[in-house]
C-alpha positions in Angstrom: 0.0 0.0 0.0 2.9 2.4 0.7 3.8 2.5 -3.0 0.3 3.3 -4.1 -0.1 5.8 -1.3 3.1 7.5 -2.5 1.9 7.5 -6.1 -1.5 9.1 -5.4 -0.4 11.9 -3.1 -0.1 15.2 -4.9 -1.9 17.5 -7.2 -3.4 16.4 -10.5 -4.9 18.4 -13.4 -7.9 17.2 -15.3 -7.2 15.7 -18.8 -10.8 14.7 -19.5 -14.0 13.5 -17.9 -15.8 11.1 -20.3 -19.0 9.1 -20.2 -19.4 6.4 -22.8 -23.0 5.6 -23.8 -24.2 2.1 -24.4 -23.8 2.7 -28.2 -20.1 3.6 -27.7 -20.6 7.4 -28.1 -18.4 9.6 -25.9 -20.0 12.4 -24.0 -18.1 15.1 -22.0 -20.3 16.0 -19.0 -18.3 19.3 -18.4 -17.4 19.8 -22.0 -14.3 18.7 -24.0 -12.4 21.7 -22.7 -13.3 21.1 -19.0 -10.7 22.2 -16.4 -10.1 20.9 -12.9 -7.8 19.7 -10.2 -7.8 16.9 -7.6 -5.6 16.9 -4.6 -4.7 14.0 -2.3 -2.7 14.8 0.8 -0.4 12.5 2.7 -2.7 12.9 5.8 -5.7 11.3 4.0 -7.6 14.3 2.8 -8.7 15.2 -0.7 -10.5 17.9 -2.7 -11.7 18.0 -6.2 -13.1 20.7 -8.5 -14.1 20.4 -12.1 -15.6 23.2 -14.2 -16.9 23.7 -17.7 -14.3 26.1 -19.1 -16.7 28.0 -21.4 -19.3 29.0 -18.9 -20.6 32.4 -18.2 -22.5 34.0 -15.3 -25.4 31.8 -14.2 -28.3 32.5 -11.9 -29.8 29.2 -12.8 -28.7 26.7 -10.2 -29.9 23.8 -12.3 -27.5 24.9 -15.0 -24.6 25.5 -12.5 -25.0 21.8 -11.3 -24.1 20.8 -14.9 -21.3 23.2 -15.1 -19.4 22.7 -11.8 -18.4 19.9 -9.5 -16.7 20.4 -6.1 -16.3 18.3 -3.0 -13.8 17.5 -0.3 -13.2 15.1 2.5 -11.1 12.1 3.5 -9.9 9.3 1.4 -8.7 5.8 1.8 -7.0 3.3 -0.5 -8.1 -0.3 -0.9 -5.2 -1.9 -2.7 -6.8 -5.3 -2.8 -9.8 -4.0 -4.8 -7.6 -1.3 -6.4 -10.1 1.5 -5.4 -9.9 4.8 -3.7 -12.8 5.8 -1.5 -13.7 9.5 -1.2 -15.6 10.2 2.1 -17.5 13.3 1.2 -17.6 15.8 4.0 -18.6 18.9 2.1 -19.9 19.6 -1.5 -21.0 22.5 -3.6 -24.6 21.1 -3.8 -25.5 19.1 -0.7 -27.1 15.8 -1.6 -25.5 15.9 -5.1 -23.2 13.0 -4.2 -23.4 10.1 -1.9 -21.3 10.2 1.3 -18.8 7.6 -0.1 -17.6 7.6 -3.7 -15.6 4.7 -4.8 -13.3 4.9 -7.8 -11.2 2.2 -9.4 -7.7 3.6 -10.0 -5.0 3.0 -12.6 -1.6 4.7 -13.0 0.0 5.2 -16.4 3.2 7.1 -16.0 2.2 10.6 -14.8 -1.5 9.8 -15.5 -4.1 8.7 -13.0 -7.4 7.2 -14.3 -10.4 7.1 -11.9 -13.5 5.2 -12.9 -16.6 5.1 -10.7 -17.5 1.6 -9.5 -21.2 2.3 -9.7 -21.7 0.6 -13.1 -21.6 3.8 -15.2 -19.1 4.0 -18.0 -17.2 7.0 -17.0 -13.5 7.9 -16.7 -11.9 10.9 -15.1 -8.3 11.1 -16.3 -5.8 13.3 -14.4 -2.2 14.2 -15.0 0.3 15.0 -12.2 1.3 18.6 -12.4 4.7 20.1 -12.2 7.7 18.5 -10.6 6.3 19.0 -7.1 8.0 17.0 -4.5 5.6 14.3 -3.4 4.8 14.3 0.3 5.9 11.2 2.1 2.8 9.1 3.2 2.5 8.6 6.9 
């Protein structure tokens, strides 16, 4: 677990958030040019924000829910199942996410792929940013 914990700690920039329909068509829930970051600390805390890049002012909360995702909390790694669990403590829209979000993880060089284990066909792909020194896991 120490190696995986060491690999996941740090800041990651969004590459893409994709949903693949049953007919194989790709959809981008926050647009093809979405921006975002996810952060995993060595103390077991995480935070994520994803935004539609080309969004303007919005007074319509229903629209904002489709344009912006943000939550934070604790996380734990289950190396046997190869999943990371996000324990949501706060979120932009209360009730928008369950209290525990489970994501299968895969590493490919400086890329981290997270796929929900809820049966949906989604992938959130992240790239480690900069040459930041990775915090040592405790």
